[in-house]
C-alpha positions as CSV (number, residue, x, y, z in Angstrom):
1,M,21.7,116.1,142.2
2,S,24.5,113.1,141.4
3,P,23.7,109.7,141.8
4,A,24.5,107.8,144.9
5,P,27.8,105.5,144.6
6,E,27.3,102.2,144.1
7,P,27.8,99.8,147.1
8,P,30.8,98.1,147.2
9,D,29.4,94.3,146.4
10,T,28.2,95.9,143.2
11,L,31.6,97.4,142.6
12,T,33.0,94.0,142.9
13,A,30.7,92.7,140.7
14,R,31.3,95.2,137.9
15,A,35.0,94.4,138.5
16,E,34.5,90.8,137.7
17,L,32.1,91.5,134.7
18,A,34.9,93.6,133.1
19,E,37.6,91.0,133.8
20,S,35.2,88.5,132.1
21,K,34.7,90.6,129.2
22,A,38.8,90.8,128.9
23,H,39.2,87.1,129.3
24,A,36.3,86.2,126.4
25,G,38.4,88.8,124.1
26,D,35.8,91.8,124.3
27,F,38.8,94.3,125.0
28,R,36.6,97.3,124.0
29,G,33.7,96.1,126.6
30,A,36.2,95.6,129.0
31,V,37.9,99.0,128.5
32,T,34.6,100.8,129.1
33,E,33.5,98.7,132.0
34,F,37.0,99.3,133.6
35,R,37.1,103.4,132.9
36,A,33.3,103.3,134.4
37,L,34.6,101.4,137.4
38,V,37.7,103.8,137.9
39,K,35.4,106.7,138.0
40,E,32.9,104.9,140.2
41,R,35.3,103.6,142.8
42,T,37.2,107.1,142.9
43,A,33.9,108.6,143.6
44,A,33.2,106.0,146.4
45,A,36.4,105.6,147.9
46,G,38.9,108.2,146.5
47,P,41.7,108.1,144.3
48,D,44.1,106.4,146.8
49,D,42.0,103.6,147.9
50,L,43.5,100.1,146.9
51,Q,40.6,99.2,145.0
52,T,40.6,102.2,142.7
53,L,44.3,101.8,142.2
54,S,43.8,98.1,141.4
55,A,41.0,99.0,138.9
56,R,43.2,101.4,137.2
57,L,46.0,98.6,136.8
58,N,43.5,96.2,135.4
59,L,42.5,99.0,132.9
60,A,46.1,99.5,132.0
61,R,46.5,95.8,131.4
62,V,43.5,95.5,129.0
63,L,44.6,98.4,127.1
64,G,48.0,96.8,126.4
65,T,46.4,93.3,125.8
66,A,44.1,95.4,123.0
67,K,47.4,96.8,121.8
68,Q,46.2,100.3,122.8
69,F,49.8,100.9,124.1
70,S,50.0,104.7,124.1
71,K,46.4,104.7,125.8
72,A,47.9,102.1,128.3
73,I,51.0,104.0,128.9
74,G,48.8,107.2,129.5
75,V,47.1,105.0,132.3
76,C,50.1,103.6,133.7
77,E,52.3,106.7,134.3
78,P,50.0,108.5,136.7
79,L,49.1,105.3,138.4
80,L,52.5,104.3,139.0
81,R,53.2,107.9,140.7
82,D,50.3,107.2,142.9
83,Q,51.3,103.7,143.7
84,V,54.7,104.9,144.5
85,R,53.2,107.6,146.8
86,V,50.6,105.4,148.6
87,L,52.1,102.0,148.3
88,G,55.8,102.4,148.0
89,T,58.2,101.5,145.4
90,E,58.5,97.6,146.6
91,H,54.9,96.7,146.7
92,A,53.8,94.0,144.2
93,D,51.4,96.3,142.3
94,T,54.0,99.2,142.2
95,L,56.4,96.2,140.9
96,E,53.7,95.1,138.1
97,T,52.9,98.4,137.0
98,R,56.6,99.2,136.5
99,Q,57.1,96.1,134.9
100,L,53.8,96.5,132.5
101,L,54.9,100.2,131.6
102,A,58.3,99.0,130.5
103,N,56.7,96.2,128.3
104,L,54.3,98.9,126.8
105,R,57.3,101.3,126.1
106,Y,59.2,98.5,124.3
107,Q,55.9,97.8,122.3
108,T,55.8,101.3,121.1
109,G,59.7,101.3,119.8
110,D,60.9,103.1,123.1
111,A,63.6,100.3,123.9
112,E,65.6,103.2,126.0
113,G,62.6,104.2,128.0
114,A,62.0,100.5,128.7
115,A,65.3,100.0,129.9
116,E,65.3,102.8,132.0
117,E,61.7,101.5,133.6
118,L,63.4,98.1,134.2
119,E,66.4,99.6,135.9
120,R,64.1,101.3,138.3
121,L,62.3,98.1,138.7
122,L,65.8,96.2,139.2
123,A,66.6,98.6,142.0
124,A,63.3,98.0,143.8
125,L,64.0,94.0,143.4
126,S,67.5,94.4,144.8
127,H,65.8,95.3,148.1
128,L,63.4,92.4,148.0
129,F,65.7,89.5,146.7
130,L,68.9,88.2,146.6
131,P,71.2,89.2,143.5
132,T,70.9,85.6,142.2
133,H,67.2,85.6,142.3
134,D,65.8,84.4,139.0
135,R,63.4,87.8,138.7
136,I,66.3,89.8,139.1
137,T,68.7,87.7,136.7
138,K,65.8,87.7,134.2
139,V,65.2,91.8,134.5
140,Q,69.1,92.0,134.1
141,R,69.1,90.2,131.0
142,D,66.0,91.9,129.6
143,I,68.1,95.3,130.4
144,A,71.0,94.0,128.5
145,F,68.9,93.1,125.5
146,L,67.1,96.6,125.5
147,K,70.5,98.3,125.5
148,R,72.0,96.3,122.6
149,S,68.6,97.2,120.7
150,S,68.7,100.9,121.3
């Protein structure tokens, strides 16, 4: 018999604990907490639940901050596919994950992959903002830089 899922308030408190560990620099502890939280949120509410997707994004962030770039990419890639399917390409969390994935790819030396991810980000942002918006011009500059680097 499997244990009963934890109540939502307990899961929220666990998410706050994981975030506190990350802010304190205990990345190993934060990763452990976020991995457990992802598993429990998935069991409690399903893989497409917004809180489950959010926990996965937090896990990817912490892995990236801990310089575990390959592991973070391994979390980001399926997360991004799920976010696009559930939330759409222009949702704030989807945009954040795409930006994170581009940064992670750059950190691993994949400037070409980072530029490709930023081009997808730019396409989504172009539906939300005017061409002169600061975020669009920054992404355009970043793409140009990455293309010169690769």
